N, C-alpha and C positions, 0 to 999 in steps of 0.2 A: 448482379445477384437477383434471383427471382424472389419477390416478397412472399412471406407466408400468407396463407389465406384459405378460403374454402369455396369450392365450386359446387353449387346446388342446382340440380336440374329439375324443373317442376313437372307436374303430373300430366303432361300432354303426351298422347300416344302416337298420333300421326299428324304431320304437317304435309298436306298434299298441295303441290304447286304445279301450275301450268296445265291443269286438267279442268274441263268444263265443270262448273260448280254443281249443276244438277246431277250429273253423273257421279261426281265425287261424293256428294251428300248421300245419294241413294246407296252407294257402296259402303259408306261409313255406317249408315243406319243398319244395313244388313250385317255388317261385321259385328256391330254391338248388340245385335238381336233385339232391336227396339221396334215397337209396333204402334206407338201413339206419340207422334211427333207434333210439337207445337212451335210455330214460327213466331219470331219476335222481330219487329222492324218499325219503320216510320211510315207515315202516310205517303210521303213522296216515293220512297223505295217500293212501297206496296203497289204502286202503279206501274212499275217497270216490268217489261216482258221477261227479263231474266229471272226475277223472283217468281213469276208465274211458271216459268220452266222448272224451277225447283219444286213447286207445289205439284205440278203434273208428274214429275219423276217420282214423287213420294206416293202418289195415288191414294189409296184408302188408308194408308198409314198417317196421313196428315189429318189431325183431329181439330185443328184450330189455328187462328192467326191473331196476334195482337199487334196492331199498327199504331198504337198510341204513345210510343216513345217520342218525347220532344227534346229540344236542346238541353244539354247538361243532365238529363235524366232526373227530373224532380222526384222526390220521395213518393208522392201520390201516384205517379204513373208507374212506378215500380210495384207498389202495392196492387194497383189495378191489373197490371200484367200478370203478377203472381196469382191473383184471384181467378183470372181467366184461364191460366194454365191448370190451376187446381180443379176448376169446374170441368175442364175438358178431360181430366184424368191423364194428363201427359206423363210419358215416361222418359222423355228427353226434350231439351229445348234446342232450337236452331236459331241463332241470332244472325240476321243479315242486315248489315248497315255499317255505319261508322262507329267511332269510339263511344258515343252516347248510347247507342243500341247495345253494343257488346257489354259495356259497363252495366247498363240496366239489367241485362239478362243475368249477369253474375249476381247482382243484388237480389233479383227475383229468386235465384237459387237459395239464397239465405232466407228469404221470406218463406219459401216452400219448406225448407228444412225445419224451421223453427215455428211454423204456423203463424206467421205475423200477418195480421189483417188490418192494422191501422198504422198510419205513417209514423206516429209518435213511438211505436214499439221498436222502430229501427235504432233509436237512441242507445239502447242497451248493447248494441252490437257494433258501435262505431270503433274503428281502430283495430287493435290487435296486431300481433306479430306472428303471423302464421309461418310454420316451417313448410316451405313449398315442396320439398322432395319426399315428404313422409305422409303416407295415407293416414288420416286420423282414425280413431277407433270407431267413429260413426260413419265411415265412408260409404257404406251400403245404403245409408238413408238419404244420400244426396242425389238429386237429379243432376245430370251433367249437361254441358253445353257443347254444341258444335258451332264454331264461329266462321262466318263467311264475310270478311271485311270488304267494304266498298270504298274505303279511304285508306290513308297511310298512318293513322294515329297509333297503330300497333297495340291497342288495348287488348287484343286477343292473346298477347304474349305475357300476360301477367296473371297472378293469382289474387288480385285485388280488383275491386271495382268501386266506382263512386256514384253517389246519389246526391242531388242538390237539395239542401234544406232551405226553403225560401224564408222561413221565419228568422234565420240567422244570417242569410246571405252567404252561405259557405257550401262548398261541395265536400262531403265527408267521404272518407275511405272505409271500406269494409274488406276483410281479407279472410281467406281460408284456402288451404291447399286444394280443396275440391272445386274452388271457383276458377281454377285454371281450366280452360276449355279442354275437353277430352280429345277433340280433333279440330284442326284449323284447315280451312280450304282457301288457298290463295289462287284465285282465278282472275287474271288481269282483265278479262271481259267484264267482270262484275264492277269495274271502276268506270266503264264507258259512259254511264249515265250520270256519274258524279260531276258536278260543275268543275271545269278546269281550275278555276281560282281556288276552290275548296281542296281539290286534289293536290295542287302545288303547295297550299298552305299546310295541309297535314303532312305533306312531304317534308316541309321544313321542321315540323314537330319531330319527325324521324331523324332528321339531321341533328336536331337538338339533343335527342337521346344519345346518338353516337358521339357528338362533340363533347357534351358534358362528361360522358364516361371516359373519353380519351383524355380530357383535361383533369380527371380525378387523380388525386394522389394515392388512391387505392387501386390503381391500374395494375395490370399484369399482362404477360405475353398473350394469353388467350383473348383478353379484352382488346388489347392493342390490334390484334389481327382482325377480329370480327368487326370492330368499330371502324377501323381504317377502311376496310373493304366496303362497309355500309356507306361511308361517306363518298367513296369513289362511285359506287353504283347509283346512289341517290343524286349526286351532283350532275353526273352525265345524263341519267335517265330523265330527271326533271326538266333539264334543258331540251331534251328531245321531245318530250310530251308537249312542252310549250310550243315548239316548232311544228309539231304534227300530232294533233290530239288523237289521231287514229292509229298511232304506232303501238301496236299490241306488245311487241318485243320490248319497247322501252317501259311500258307499264309493268311488264313482268319483272324487269330489272329493279324498278323502284319498289315493287312489292317485296322482292327478296331483300333489297336494301333495308326496308323497314323491319323485316324479320331480324336481320343481323344487328340492327341498331339496338335491339333489346337483349341480345345474347350476352353482352358484356356484363349486364346486371346479374345474370345467372352465375357469373364468376366473381361477384362481389364488387364490381366497379360501380360507384355511386353517381347519381346526379345531384345537383346542388341548387344554388341560388336562382338560376334561370328558371328551373322548374317551380321552385317555391313561389317566386313572384308571379309566374305564369298562372299558378293556381289561384292566387289572390286576384289577379286581373280578370280571369274568367268569371270568378264568383261575384266580384264587386262591380265590375264594369261590363260584363257580358262580352268580353273580347274572346273570339274563338281561339282555341289552344294553338293552332298553327300560326296565327297572327301574333300571339304573345311571343312565340319563339323568334319570329322575324324582327320584332321591335326591341327585344331584350338581349338576344344572344351575343351580338358583337360587344355591347356595353359590359355585359357580365364578364366576357373574356378580357376586356381591357382592364376591368377592375381587379381581376384575379392574376394578371400576368406577372405581378411582382413575386408571386410564390410558385407559379407552375409554368414558367416560360418553356421549360424543357418538354413538358407534356403538350403544351399548345403547339409546339413545333410539329408534332405528329398530325395535328388537325390541318395545319397549313400544307404540309407535304401531301396529305391525302386529297386536298383540294387543288393541288397543282401549283402552290405558291412557294417559292424557294427561300423567301426572306424570313420565314418563321412567323409571320404576322397572321395569326389565326383570326383575329377580329376583322382584319381587312379582307381575308379570304372569304369569310362568311358574309360580310357586307356585300362583296362583289357578287356572290351567288344570289343573295336576296334581291339585289338590284337587277340582275340578269333575268330573274323570274317575274319582275314587275310587281313585287309584293311590297306591302308597307314597311317602312324602315324606321319610323319614329313613333313614340307613344301618341303624339298629337295626331298622327295619321289615322289612328284607330279610335279617335274620339276621347282619349283619356286626358282629363284636365288636371292641372297641378293641385287643384282643390281636393282631388281624390287621393293625393299621395298619403295623407295621414292614415286613412282607412286601409289602403293597400299595404303600407308598412306594418301596421298592427297585425293584419292577417298573415303577412309573410313571416313575421317573427314567431307566430304560433305554428307555422308549418314545420314538421320535423325534418324536412329536406334541407332547411336552412343550416342545420348542424353539419351537413355533409360538405358544405362548400369548402373548396381548397384553401381559400383565404378566410381566416376566422372572422365571423360577423360579431363585432364587439358590442353592437347596439343598434337601435333603429336608425341612427344617422348614417350608418354604412349603407343600409338598404335605400335610404333617400338619396344618397350620392349616386347609386346606380340608376335610380329612376331619373334623376336630373341628367345624367349622361345620355339616357335613352330618350329623353323628352324632345 
């Protein structure tokens, strides 16, 4: 029996894949009839020839660039980027980079919409449960984003974004239907300058998206189809990229796999404890999101298997393992990619467990976990398994 549910598709208009980014961005800007384009990126991506190509394609329509986004997108860099876009009179933002850049651009949209000029003003907008499929009444007052990802974090496929609050040591979420990029450009060539270790790590973040959605008790046939295919594309493509970093076809496969890894969420399939602990590890210990997936995902599966073995079998099958052991299948993939496998491998000490547990328990995704989290000791059990 197909479970009751709701499929909600967010306000993205075009997902362009396999086309050169400079050409695709130029065409999207023309389609949207925008004339004052503002680029958002990092200092490292700003040095890439491929970004220069996007700027050249835009010509006189490019009115400025902000290359000040740093890891985790601190509040102040979001405020600074919004101020620069405001001063340039931008009518659209183009975010080129990984998850921190795309998240930062989304929160910059919020700052521009509400005229936020100080980091503390963001506090009034934290959280929210935006309806992603419905244009809000103030839709015309929002600048939109075109996202050009250079990693596989898949931040471009959500209507929420995060900004890091250094005073509390947490990455906070902000959401609005208009924060979904208006267009997404998936050009595998844009990943060529990304360090291979980072690309593989963010690829495991995409694996995490698909695996936790397949493991979810809120799954449905749509989710099962897209998330299973995501795992197949990612597992095969990541191994190919490790073997030959110049394999553009494999890079296209993993980009598409990252896209599919998010689609199950549009059909109501949730992520759970792995993501919640990952958020805490990133904020408290500075562990990159891809590495949090590597060191946590097999242990989360083992802890949950008592209640969702039938769902985990789908993960094992997608990864080519016939015995239904999803945790082992995921561990095999992580090992094959030479990525870290234990918390201790990424510098997490047991002394940090208390703070990690506290932040995990405050994360709303903890409530989505297939096996009910009865208290902090459950989270600590998973950390011990992963340590």
